[in-house]
VEXPA-390553 format. One record per residue (C-alpha): residue in one letter; x, y, z; residue number from 1. Coordinates in steps of 0.1 Angstrom, whole numbers. Last residue first. Layout:
VEXPA-390553
SITE resn     x     y     z resi
SITE    a     X     Y     Z  NUM
...
//
This chain:
VEXPA-390553
SITE resn     x     y     z resi
SITE    a   679  1083  1047  286
SITE    l   684  1048  1042  285
SITE    h   645  1040  1025  284
SITE    r   649  1069  1000  283
SITE    a   691  1066   993  282
SITE    l   687  1027   989  281
SITE    w   654  1031   962  280
SITE    a   671  1060   940  279
SITE    v   706  1042   941  278
SITE    a   690  1010   928  277
SITE    l   674  1027   903  276
SITE    r   703  1051   888  275
SITE    d   725  1015   892  274
SITE    v   698   996   874  273
SITE    e   699  1027   846  272
SITE    r   735  1026   844  271
SITE    a   735   987   841  270
SITE    a   714   986   811  269
SITE    p   734  1014   792  268
SITE    t   767   994   799  267
SITE    q   792  1003   827  266
SITE    p   829   999   814  265
SITE    a   846   964   830  264
SITE    p   859   955   863  263
SITE    e   872   919   858  262
SITE    v   852   885   857  261
SITE    g   824   896   831  260
SITE    p   832   872   800  259
SITE    e   812   892   785  258
SITE    e   799   920   788  257
SITE    a   776   935   822  256
SITE    l   744   933   838  255
SITE    a   734   893   825  254
SITE    h   696   886   825  253
SITE    g   683   905   792  252
SITE    m   679   944   793  251
SITE    g   663   956   764  250
SITE    p   639   977   784  249
SITE    v   650   981   821  248
SITE    t   616   967   843  247
SITE    e   610   980   876  246
SITE    l   587   961   902  245
SITE    a   581   983   940  244
SITE    v   576   965   974  243
SITE    a   572   994  1004  242
SITE    a   542  1006   982  241
SITE    s   520   973   997  240
SITE    d   526   991  1032  239
SITE    d   512   962  1064  238
SITE    y   534   935  1041  237
SITE    s   520   902  1030  236
SITE    a   498   910   998  235
SITE    r   527   931   989  234
SITE    l   552   904   989  233
SITE    a   529   882   976  232
SITE    e   524   904   940  231
SITE    s   566   913   940  230
SITE    l   572   880   941  229
SITE    a   545   870   915  228
SITE    r   561   895   891  227
SITE    a   598   882   900  226
SITE    p   586   846   893  225
SITE    g   573   855   856  224
SITE    l   598   875   844  223
SITE    f   630   851   858  222
SITE    a   623   815   844  221
SITE    d   593   820   828  220
SITE    a   598   852   808  219
SITE    d   631   848   802  218
SITE    d   650   885   803  217
SITE    q   646   909   774  216
SITE    g   629   932   797  215
SITE    g   652   934   823  214
SITE    v   645   929   857  213
SITE    v   651   950   890  212
SITE    l   630   943   921  211
SITE    l   628   967   949  210
SITE    l   624   958   985  209
SITE    p   613   982  1014  208
SITE    p   620   958  1045  207
SITE    q   588   942  1059  206
SITE    g   607   931  1095  205
SITE    r   607   895  1095  204
SITE    r   570   885  1095  203
SITE    a   569   898  1058  202
SITE    i   599   878  1051  201
SITE    e   583   851  1061  200
SITE    p   549   855  1042  199
SITE    a   570   860  1008  198
SITE    r   582   824  1017  197
SITE    a   558   804   991  196
SITE    v   570   834   961  195
SITE    f   606   829   976  194
SITE    d   613   792   965  193
SITE    l   646   786   974  192
SITE    r   638   765  1009  191
SITE    d   617   746   987  190
SITE    a   636   741   959  189
SITE    l   665   731   985  188
SITE    r   639   708   998  187
SITE    e   633   690   962  186
SITE    s   672   687   953  185
SITE    e   671   665   988  184
SITE    p   645   642   978  183
SITE    s   659   637   946  182
SITE    w   647   658   911  181
SITE    s   662   645   881  180
SITE    y   675   668   852  179
SITE    d   669   663   817  178
SITE    v   694   678   796  177
SITE    g   697   694   764  176
SITE    f   718   722   777  175
SITE    l   693   750   771  174
SITE    g   666   730   778  173
SITE    s   675   716   815  172
SITE    m   684   755   819  171
SITE    m   650   768   812  170
SITE    r   638   738   837  169
SITE    v   661   743   867  168
SITE    v   655   782   866  167
SITE    p   614   776   867  166
SITE    r   627   752   893  165
SITE    l   645   776   915  164
SITE    q   619   805   923  163
SITE    v   628   841   930  162
SITE    l   665   839   910  161
SITE    p   668   874   908  160
SITE    s   676   897   876  159
SITE    i   684   924   904  158
SITE    l   672   928   936  157
SITE    v   672   955   960  156
SITE    a   671   955   992  155
SITE    a   660   978  1027  154
SITE    a   669   984  1058  153
SITE    v   679   949  1069  152
SITE    p   683   935  1107  151
SITE    t   709   907  1107  150
SITE    s   695   872  1123  149
SITE    g   687   855  1086  148
SITE    e   662   835  1075  147
SITE    a   634   849  1051  146
SITE    l   656   879  1041  145
SITE    v   689   863  1050  144
SITE    l   676   841  1021  143
SITE    q   663   865   998  142
SITE    v   695   880  1000  141
SITE    v   712   852   987  140
SITE    a   684   846   960  139
SITE    a   698   879   951  138
SITE    g   727   871   946  137
SITE    l   718   837   922  136
SITE    s   706   869   900  135
SITE    g   718   900   911  134
SITE    g   723   908   948  133
SITE    v   719   939   973  132
SITE    l   713   946  1006  131
SITE    a   711   972  1028  130
SITE    v   721   976  1066  129
SITE    p   718  1003  1092  128
SITE    g   747  1018  1106  127
SITE    d   768  1008  1131  126
SITE    g   805  1022  1128  125
SITE    m   823  1008  1096  124
SITE    g   859  1013  1111  123
SITE    l   871   995  1080  122
SITE    t   885   966  1107  121
SITE    e   859   965  1132  120
SITE    r   825   971  1106  119
SITE    l   844   948  1081  118
SITE    e   849   918  1109  117
SITE    a   814   919  1121  116
SITE    l   801   921  1082  115
SITE    v   814   891  1074  114
SITE    p   806   873  1107  113
SITE    e   771   880  1098  112
SITE    l   773   875  1062  111
SITE    e   785   842  1056  110
SITE    a   754   819  1062  109
SITE    a   737   838  1031  108
SITE    a   768   831  1013  107
SITE    q   767   794  1025  106
SITE    t   730   793  1017  105
SITE    a   731   804   980  104
SITE    i   766   790   968  103
SITE    p   753   755   981  102
SITE    g   719   753   968  101
SITE    h   729   763   931  100
SITE    v   761   748   927   99
SITE    e   760   710   941   98
SITE    v   728   701   954   97
SITE    v   707   723   926   96
SITE    a   729   718   895   95
SITE    d   733   681   899   94
SITE    r   759   662   877   93
SITE    m   757   691   846   92
SITE    a   764   723   872   91
SITE    r   794   701   890   90
SITE    r   807   694   857   89
SITE    m   799   738   849   88
SITE    l   818   745   882   87
SITE    e   849   723   874   86
SITE    e   851   743   836   85
SITE    a   848   772   856   84
SITE    g   882   768   880   83
SITE    g   894   733   877   82
SITE    e   905   733   911   81
SITE    p   872   754   931   80
SITE    a   867   787   924   79
SITE    r   870   810   954   78
SITE    g   890   840   932   77
SITE    g   864   840   910   76
SITE    c   837   819   920   75
SITE    m   830   792   939   74
SITE    p   812   809   972   73
SITE    l   801   843   963   72
SITE    a   823   870   964   71
SITE    l   812   900   980   70
SITE    y   807   939   973   69
SITE    v   807   960  1003   68
SITE    r   791  1000   997   67
SITE    w   795  1018  1026   66
SITE    a   772  1047  1021   65
SITE    d   766  1083  1003   64
SITE    l   751  1068   973   63
SITE    d   759  1089   943   62
SITE    a   785  1062   932   61
SITE    m   762  1030   935   60
SITE    p   792  1012   919   59
SITE    l   769   990   898   58
SITE    a   791   971   868   57
SITE    a   819   982   887   56
SITE    a   817   970   920   55
SITE    f   801   940   900   54
SITE    a   834   931   882   53
SITE    a   854   935   913   52
SITE    e   830   908   934   51
SITE    t   830   881   906   50
SITE    r   804   871   881   49
SITE    p   794   904   862   48
SITE    s   782   882   839   47
SITE    d   763   853   849   46
SITE    l   766   838   884   45
SITE    l   754   871   894   44
SITE    h   772   889   921   43
SITE    w   761   897   959   42
SITE    a   759   929   976   41
SITE    v   760   944  1006   40
SITE    v   751   983  1014   39
SITE    v   761   993  1045   38
SITE    p   745  1028  1060   37
SITE    a   765  1058  1075   36
SITE    n   779  1050  1112   35
SITE    r   805  1076  1108   34
SITE    r   806  1100  1078   33
SITE    g   835  1097  1052   32
SITE    t   813  1121  1031   31
SITE    m   817  1101  1001   30
SITE    p   808  1066  1017   29
SITE    p   837  1040  1019   28
SITE    v   839  1015   986   27
SITE    a   848   981   996   26
SITE    v   860   954   974   25
SITE    y   855   915   989   24
SITE    p   868   882   992   23
SITE    v   853   859  1018   22
SITE    g   871   840  1044   21
SITE    a   859   859  1076   20
SITE    a   871   892  1054   19
SITE    i   895   893  1025   18
SITE    g   907   923  1010   17
SITE    t   901   949   989   16
SITE    i   897   987   992   15
SITE    a   881  1011   969   14
SITE    t   888  1049   971   13
SITE    a   902  1052   936   12
SITE    s   868  1035   925   11
SITE    l   868  1004   902   10
SITE    a   871  1007   862    9
SITE    a   907  1015   871    8
SITE    p   918   985   891    7
SITE    p   920   985   928    6
SITE    p   954  1001   944    5
SITE    t   964   979   970    4
SITE    t   946   983  1005    3
SITE    s   951   948  1018    2
SITE    m   934   934  1049    1
//
């Protein structure tokens, strides 16, 4: 673990390091209390696209909890040889099998060992866990909710990837390619179809879940699936009020200005997302 001074845009108390092979930024609770809640967050592939940039965009500074921002596989310091260009090459070859699928599934599998190491090295105690994710990072959250063994007290999904197939259709149109589905990519798309898997999430604990979407995001790839997920979860949960959907006017898919790699000033849209996330988590982690 390292405690090198963080960039100016991050909290002065931020701790950076690597746990179970995963780079992180961790910010202690403002009161320093033991057994405080732990909020684990995964960034977007869009801006902000690193753990440090996500920590600056969504600091959740008013939340008395540990905030731990994890690097997604293949991103930032975990980028493959060739960096962003190599990641784009993989996406053009097979976005599902080489990018979306492995990033989401590996990140979800990393949560348990990362959290165990951080609890020990940072002295976090055994407080409740909440999860936050943006876009593909939100798919990681949903995988944990549907399949993981870590109990989750609350979750926030921001510009979430809820269903992979409409996202692939949008990307295919954007880049002018015709994606050819294979048995492997179909299986991954089924695994990342959280509207279909809403009953599984409900059966595994019904954690209070907030979805936050941008009013200017893609209707078919993101807004429609988010609405469908909120409706499916409300129908599956015992308490429909435990699921909420909020729309931020004027916000697109990203949560930070490009390039979204280094910490940067918080945008007005990110400030509103931050407010919504803090309110939701404070209420359900109290």
